[in-house]
N, C-alpha and C positions, 0 to 999 in steps of 0.2 A: 424438574421440568425445564424446557427451554426458557432462557432469560428473555423477557419481553423487550428489554432494552436492545438486545442484539437483533431480535426480529424486527423491531421498529427501524433500526439503522439499515438493515438489509433491505427492507421494503422501500425506504427512502432512496437508497442507492439505485435500486432497480427501477424506481419511478423516475430516475434521472433528476432528482431534486438536488439542489446545490449543497455541497458539503465542503468543509475546510478542516484539514488535519495537520498534524505536526509529526516530525520525524525524530526518533531517538536513537542515537548511536552509542551513548555512554551507558555503562552498567552502574546506574545510580538511581535506585528505586525511589529515594526521597525526592530528588528533583523531578523524576518522571511523575510522581504523584502530584507534585505542585503544578506541573504543566497540565496534567489531566483535569485539574480543577478550573482552568481558565476559560473553558467554554468551547474548545475545539471539539468537532463532531467525532473525530477518531484520533488516536495516537498510534503511530507505527513504530515497532521495535525492529531494528535492522539486524537480522541474524546473518545476512550475507556479507556485508562490509562493515557492519558495526562492531563494537568492542564488547559484545555480550556472548557468553556461552549459554548452555541450556539453563543453568541456575539463574543467570541474569534475566533470561526470558521469563522464567517462572516468577521471579521476584518483581520484574517489571510489570507483568500482567496483573499480578496481585495488587500492586500499587495503583494501577490504573482503575481497577475495580473498586479499590478502597476510596478513590477519589469520587466515584459515583456519577461522573459525567460522561466522559469520553468512552468510546468503545475501543478496546485494545486490538490491534492488528499486528501481524508479523510478516516482514518480508523474509521469506525462507531462504535457506542457503542454496537450494537447487530444486528443480522440478522432480521431486522424488517422494514416494509415498511415506517413507520414514520421516523425512524432515517436515512434510506437511502435516502428518498425523501427530507428531510430537508437539508442533506448535498449537494445534487445536486442542490436544489433550492438556496442554499447559493453561488453557483458558482463552486463547485467541478467538475473537469473533469472526476472523477471516484471515486469508493469506494473500499476499502479493507474491506472485511466482515469477522469478526472473527468467530471461533468455528464452522466451517462448517464440519459436521460429515458424510454427505452422499449426494447423487445426488439430493434428494428432497430439502435439505437445499440449495444447489447450485442453483437449478432451482428457488427457491423462491427469492434468492438474485437477480438473473438476471431479474425476472419479476418485482421486486420492483424498479429496476433502469431504466426500459424501459417503454415508453408510449405504450398504445394500438395501434394496435392490437397485438403486440408481447409481451407486458407486462401489468402491472397494476399500473404503476406510476401515481400518482394523478397530475392532471394539476393545477399548481399554481405557475407559474414562477415569483418569486420575483426578486432576483438579477439575477437568471439564465435567466430571460427574455432578458438579453443582448445578449444571443446566442440561444434562442429558437425561431425559426421562426414561421410562420403562420401555418405550419403543424408540430405539436409536435413530431410525430414519426420520422421525418427527423433527429431529434437530437440523436436518439438511436445509430446511428453508431459512434457518437463522444464520447460516454460514455463508460468508461472502468469499468469492474466488475472483481474483483479478489477475490478468495476464499482462506482464510487462512487454511493451513494444520498444525495443532498444537495439535490434540487430537488423542487418540488411534483409535477411529472410523474413523476419517478423514484419517489417514494413511492406515487403513485396506480397506477403500473404495476409495482409490485414483483413481483407474482406472475409476470407475463409475462417480466420480466427474469431472474428466478431460474430460469425454465424454459429459458433460452437454451442450446442445445447447445454444449458446449465452455467455458462460463463456469465458472470454478473457485470464485468466491465474490463476495460483495458486501462493500462497505466503507463504513461510515457516516462522513460528514464532518459532525461535530456542529455546528460553527459555522454552516455554510450550511443544514443541516437545521433548526436552530432558527429561522432566518429564514424558511425555506420553510414552516414551520407557523404563521407569524404573528408571530414574535418581532421586536422592533424592533432587537435586537442579539444576538450570541451569548450563550447562558446567560441570556436574558431570563426572569426568574422569572414573568412574567405568563403564559407559555405552558409552564411546567414540566410540567404534567400532560399536555398534548397532545404535547409532545416525548417524554416517557417512553412514552406509548402508541404513538408512531411507532416507537420503538426495539423495543418488543415485537413489533409487526407485522413489522418487518424480520427480526428474528432468528428468529421462528416460521415465517415464510414461507420463509426460506432453509433451515431445518431440514426443512420438509415437502418441499422440492425436493432435499434431500440435498446441498446445497452449503455451503461455509464462510460464516460471517457474522463480519465484523470491524468494529472501531470504533477511531477515534482517541480517545485519552484524554489528560488533562492531568497525571496523576500515576500512580505505581505503585498507590496505594490505589484510585483510580478504575478503573484497568485490572483489578485484582483483582475489584472489584465487578461489572464488566460481564462478566467471565469466569464468575463465579459465577452470574450471571443466565442464562447460556446462549450468550453470544457465544464463538465458537471461537478467535478470535485478537484480539489488542488491541495497539495501538502506544502507546508511552509518550512523551508530550510531544515535546520537540525539543532539539537542542543549543543553539540560540540562546536558547530559553526558560530552560533550566537554567543557562546561563552568567550570564544576567541575574539570575536568582533567587539563585544562589549568591553572586554579587558583592554583591547588595543585603543578603543576610543577614549576610555578613562585615562589611560596612560598618556595619550596624546594631549588631552586637556590639562592634566596635572603638570606636564612638562612644557606646555606651550610658552610660558613666560620665564622659564628657567634659563 
């Protein structure tokens, strides 16, 4: 039967209640399990740019479930029914779909994540059979579908994307969005004002449509800022980034008086 934890998370997101998540790039199920015990609402495994193959996704999602707290999500490789279906079959509670340019792209993502009659997800519940009941379509309400806004077209078509039936929310990829608005590189200060204006447009348009608006951030402080501004969910940094930052800080402390 559908996992009540997944349905509760989906309902919270659709109600635009605040949520904070974490990003996993490393194929390290043990550390992923430890992170999932900390109290984050969701943990995202990055299949697009992360260092995980399919076996890594499977092990990571199993580890998140074993932790018993967070809901496991996957940022899929591409807006493709095979990638979306495999992530859900591996046990993901939802998908973050990259490079969504228009309403048609968003509708395709929704259809790929939902069983008929409302979608076209192929029935083959492997690990997801733990929470897919005798009527597959009953699971649809427990699956979250989020469209990334990170391209010039995605920003230009944000209103139509947010109006897509079945789409639960949008998710800002700040590095690509900064480049999309004219930045030469992520966090380019030359386009800071334009970038901030784009963030306002995205969150206000999502609010008008009644769907969730989320953003990837690079620190807890930045996540708190974006939530205070009106984003309804925010993801904090990543395991690889924090590992490097922590190691560097300890090295600096250890050698400061050398």
